[in-house]
Every structure is written in C-alpha cells, then in structure tokens.
CHARMM-style PDB file with segment names, atoms N, HN, CA, C and O in Angstrom:
ATOM      1  N   UNK     1      -0.396  -2.611   2.610  1.00  0.00      PROA
ATOM      2  CA  UNK     1      -1.685  -3.026   3.191  1.00  0.00      PROA
ATOM      3  C   UNK     1      -2.715  -1.916   2.966  1.00  0.00      PROA
ATOM      4  O   UNK     1      -2.432  -0.743   3.207  1.00  0.00      PROA
ATOM      5  N   UNK     2      -3.890  -2.287   2.511  1.00  0.00      PROA
ATOM      6  HN  UNK     2      -4.120  -3.240   2.315  1.00  0.00      PROA
ATOM      7  CA  UNK     2      -4.920  -1.286   2.207  1.00  0.00      PROA
ATOM      8  C   UNK     2      -5.370  -0.545   3.460  1.00  0.00      PROA
ATOM      9  O   UNK     2      -5.581   0.667   3.425  1.00  0.00      PROA
ATOM     10  N   UNK     3      -5.516  -1.271   4.567  1.00  0.00      PROA
ATOM     11  HN  UNK     3      -5.344  -2.256   4.596  1.00  0.00      PROA
ATOM     12  CA  UNK     3      -5.978  -0.638   5.798  1.00  0.00      PROA
ATOM     13  C   UNK     3      -4.984   0.423   6.260  1.00  0.00      PROA
ATOM     14  O   UNK     3      -5.377   1.520   6.656  1.00  0.00      PROA
ATOM     15  N   UNK     4      -3.688   0.087   6.206  1.00  0.00      PROA
ATOM     16  HN  UNK     4      -3.370  -0.805   5.885  1.00  0.00      PROA
ATOM     17  CA  UNK     4      -2.662   1.045   6.635  1.00  0.00      PROA
ATOM     18  C   UNK     4      -2.694   2.278   5.738  1.00  0.00      PROA
ATOM     19  O   UNK     4      -2.540   3.400   6.219  1.00  0.00      PROA
ATOM     20  N   UNK     5      -2.893   2.075   4.438  1.00  0.00      PROA
ATOM     21  HN  UNK     5      -3.018   1.163   4.047  1.00  0.00      PROA
ATOM     22  CA  UNK     5      -2.947   3.219   3.527  1.00  0.00      PROA
ATOM     23  C   UNK     5      -4.128   4.116   3.875  1.00  0.00      PROA
ATOM     24  O   UNK     5      -4.013   5.341   3.830  1.00  0.00      PROA
ATOM     25  N   UNK     6      -5.262   3.515   4.222  1.00  0.00      PROA
ATOM     26  HN  UNK     6      -5.356   2.520   4.259  1.00  0.00      PROA
ATOM     27  CA  UNK     6      -6.443   4.301   4.572  1.00  0.00      PROA
ATOM     28  C   UNK     6      -6.184   5.115   5.838  1.00  0.00      PROA
ATOM     29  O   UNK     6      -6.571   6.280   5.927  1.00  0.00      PROA
ATOM     30  N   UNK     7      -5.528   4.493   6.812  1.00  0.00      PROA
ATOM     31  HN  UNK     7      -5.214   3.547   6.740  1.00  0.00      PROA
ATOM     32  CA  UNK     7      -5.249   5.201   8.070  1.00  0.00      PROA
ATOM     33  C   UNK     7      -4.309   6.375   7.821  1.00  0.00      PROA
ATOM     34  O   UNK     7      -4.544   7.474   8.324  1.00  0.00      PROA
ATOM     35  N   UNK     8      -3.249   6.153   7.051  1.00  0.00      PROA
ATOM     36  HN  UNK     8      -3.058   5.260   6.643  1.00  0.00      PROA
ATOM     37  CA  UNK     8      -2.295   7.234   6.792  1.00  0.00      PROA
ATOM     38  C   UNK     8      -2.970   8.342   5.994  1.00  0.00      PROA
ATOM     39  O   UNK     8      -2.676   9.520   6.193  1.00  0.00      PROA
ATOM     40  N   UNK     9      -3.882   7.966   5.085  1.00  0.00      PROA
ATOM     41  HN  UNK     9      -4.121   7.009   4.923  1.00  0.00      PROA
ATOM     42  CA  UNK     9      -4.597   8.972   4.290  1.00  0.00      PROA
ATOM     43  C   UNK     9      -5.486   9.811   5.197  1.00  0.00      PROA
ATOM     44  O   UNK     9      -5.510  11.036   5.083  1.00  0.00      PROA
ATOM     45  N   UNK    10      -6.215   9.159   6.096  1.00  0.00      PROA
ATOM     46  HN  UNK    10      -6.195   8.164   6.189  1.00  0.00      PROA
ATOM     47  CA  UNK    10      -7.082   9.906   7.016  1.00  0.00      PROA
ATOM     48  C   UNK    10      -6.240  10.812   7.906  1.00  0.00      PROA
ATOM     49  O   UNK    10      -6.637  11.938   8.206  1.00  0.00      PROA
ATOM     50  N   UNK    11      -5.074  10.318   8.328  1.00  0.00      PROA
ATOM     51  HN  UNK    11      -4.751   9.404   8.084  1.00  0.00      PROA
ATOM     52  CA  UNK    11      -4.221  11.115   9.218  1.00  0.00      PROA
ATOM     53  C   UNK    11      -3.744  12.373   8.502  1.00  0.00      PROA
ATOM     54  O   UNK    11      -3.798  13.465   9.069  1.00  0.00      PROA
ATOM     55  N   UNK    12      -3.278  12.233   7.264  1.00  0.00      PROA
ATOM     56  HN  UNK    12      -3.234  11.347   6.804  1.00  0.00      PROA
ATOM     57  CA  UNK    12      -2.798  13.403   6.525  1.00  0.00      PROA
ATOM     58  C   UNK    12      -3.958  14.350   6.257  1.00  0.00      PROA
ATOM     59  O   UNK    12      -3.778  15.567   6.289  1.00  0.00      PROA
ATOM     60  N   UNK    13      -5.148  13.812   5.993  1.00  0.00      PROA
ATOM     61  HN  UNK    13      -5.294  12.823   5.967  1.00  0.00      PROA
ATOM     62  CA  UNK    13      -6.320  14.646   5.743  1.00  0.00      PROA
ATOM     63  C   UNK    13      -6.675  15.435   7.000  1.00  0.00      PROA
ATOM     64  O   UNK    13      -6.987  16.623   6.923  1.00  0.00      PROA
ATOM     65  N   UNK    14      -6.627  14.774   8.163  1.00  0.00      PROA
ATOM     66  HN  UNK    14      -6.374  13.808   8.227  1.00  0.00      PROA
ATOM     67  CA  UNK    14      -6.940  15.443   9.424  1.00  0.00      PROA
ATOM     68  C   UNK    14      -5.917  16.535   9.716  1.00  0.00      PROA
ATOM     69  O   UNK    14      -6.277  17.613  10.188  1.00  0.00      PROA
ATOM     70  N   UNK    15      -4.632  16.261   9.434  1.00  0.00      PROA
ATOM     71  HN  UNK    15      -4.340  15.385   9.050  1.00  0.00      PROA
ATOM     72  CA  UNK    15      -3.600  17.271   9.675  1.00  0.00      PROA
ATOM     73  C   UNK    15      -3.836  18.489   8.791  1.00  0.00      PROA
ATOM     74  O   UNK    15      -3.639  19.621   9.233  1.00  0.00      PROA
ATOM     75  N   UNK    16      -4.261  18.269   7.533  1.00  0.00      PROA
ATOM     76  HN  UNK    16      -4.421  17.349   7.173  1.00  0.00      PROA
ATOM     77  CA  UNK    16      -4.536  19.397   6.642  1.00  0.00      PROA
ATOM     78  C   UNK    16      -5.719  20.196   7.175  1.00  0.00      PROA
ATOM     79  O   UNK    16      -5.712  21.426   7.113  1.00  0.00      PROA
ATOM     80  N   UNK    17      -6.740  19.508   7.702  1.00  0.00      PROA
ATOM     81  HN  UNK    17      -6.746  18.509   7.753  1.00  0.00      PROA
ATOM     82  CA  UNK    17      -7.896  20.210   8.249  1.00  0.00      PROA
ATOM     83  C   UNK    17      -7.478  21.044   9.457  1.00  0.00      PROA
ATOM     84  O   UNK    17      -7.916  22.185   9.603  1.00  0.00      PROA
ATOM     85  N   UNK    18      -6.627  20.480  10.331  1.00  0.00      PROA
ATOM     86  HN  UNK    18      -6.271  19.552  10.212  1.00  0.00      PROA
ATOM     87  CA  UNK    18      -6.169  21.219  11.503  1.00  0.00      PROA
ATOM     88  C   UNK    18      -5.395  22.453  11.074  1.00  0.00      PROA
ATOM     89  O   UNK    18      -5.567  23.524  11.656  1.00  0.00      PROA
ATOM     90  N   UNK    19      -4.545  22.317  10.062  1.00  0.00      PROA
ATOM     91  HN  UNK    19      -4.406  21.447   9.589  1.00  0.00      PROA
ATOM     92  CA  UNK    19      -3.763  23.457   9.585  1.00  0.00      PROA
ATOM     93  C   UNK    19      -4.695  24.531   9.044  1.00  0.00      PROA
ATOM     94  O   UNK    19      -4.472  25.717   9.284  1.00  0.00      PROA
ATOM     95  N   UNK    20      -5.730  24.137   8.322  1.00  0.00      PROA
ATOM     96  HN  UNK    20      -5.911  23.173   8.127  1.00  0.00      PROA
ATOM     97  CA  UNK    20      -6.681  25.104   7.772  1.00  0.00      PROA
ATOM     98  C   UNK    20      -7.425  25.805   8.900  1.00  0.00      PROA
ATOM     99  O   UNK    20      -7.657  27.013   8.833  1.00  0.00      PROA
ATOM    100  N   UNK    21      -7.799  25.064   9.928  1.00  0.00      PROA
ATOM    101  HN  UNK    21      -7.611  24.084   9.982  1.00  0.00      PROA
ATOM    102  CA  UNK    21      -8.508  25.670  11.061  1.00  0.00      PROA
ATOM    103  C   UNK    21      -7.604  26.674  11.764  1.00  0.00      PROA
ATOM    104  O   UNK    21      -8.049  27.764  12.124  1.00  0.00      PROA
ATOM    105  N   UNK    22      -6.336  26.314  11.962  1.00  0.00      PROA
ATOM    106  HN  UNK    22      -5.974  25.428  11.669  1.00  0.00      PROA
ATOM    107  CA  UNK    22      -5.407  27.232  12.627  1.00  0.00      PROA
ATOM    108  C   UNK    22      -5.254  28.503  11.811  1.00  0.00      PROA
ATOM    109  O   UNK    22      -5.188  29.595  12.374  1.00  0.00      PROA
ATOM    110  N   UNK    23      -5.196  28.376  10.483  1.00  0.00      PROA
ATOM    111  HN  UNK    23      -5.249  27.489  10.025  1.00  0.00      PROA
ATOM    112  CA  UNK    23      -5.064  29.566   9.639  1.00  0.00      PROA
ATOM    113  C   UNK    23      -6.315  30.427   9.754  1.00  0.00      PROA
ATOM    114  O   UNK    23      -6.217  31.655   9.759  1.00  0.00      PROA
ATOM    115  N   UNK    24      -7.488  29.806   9.847  1.00  0.00      PROA
ATOM    116  HN  UNK    24      -7.567  28.809   9.843  1.00  0.00      PROA
ATOM    117  CA  UNK    24      -8.731  30.569   9.964  1.00  0.00      PROA
ATOM    118  C   UNK    24      -8.765  31.340  11.281  1.00  0.00      PROA
ATOM    119  O   UNK    24      -9.259  32.466  11.329  1.00  0.00      PROA
ATOM    120  N   UNK    25      -8.241  30.736  12.349  1.00  0.00      PROA
ATOM    121  HN  UNK    25      -7.839  29.821  12.310  1.00  0.00      PROA
ATOM    122  CA  UNK    25      -8.273  31.390  13.662  1.00  0.00      PROA
ATOM    123  C   UNK    25      -7.382  32.631  13.661  1.00  0.00      PROA
ATOM    124  O   UNK    25      -7.737  33.655  14.244  1.00  0.00      PROA
ATOM    125  N   UNK    26      -6.218  32.536  13.003  1.00  0.00      PROA
ATOM    126  HN  UNK    26      -5.929  31.703  12.530  1.00  0.00      PROA
ATOM    127  CA  UNK    26      -5.270  33.649  13.023  1.00  0.00      PROA
ATOM    128  C   UNK    26      -5.803  34.843  12.231  1.00  0.00      PROA
ATOM    129  OT1 UNK    26      -5.134  35.872  12.141  1.00  0.00      PROA
TER     130      UNK     26
END
C-alpha cells in the first residue's frame, strides 16, 4: 500500500533525524 510505505518512510526519516540530534547534543 502506498500510504503505508509513506508512513514507514516518514518514520524512518524521523528516527534518523532524532539520532542526528542526539549526536549533536553529545
């Protein structure tokens, strides 16, 4: 399903952003 793929893509993108932010804080 295209919608599900978009949601999973946004989720992985958000997780990568969170990881980058955590690295910046440290």
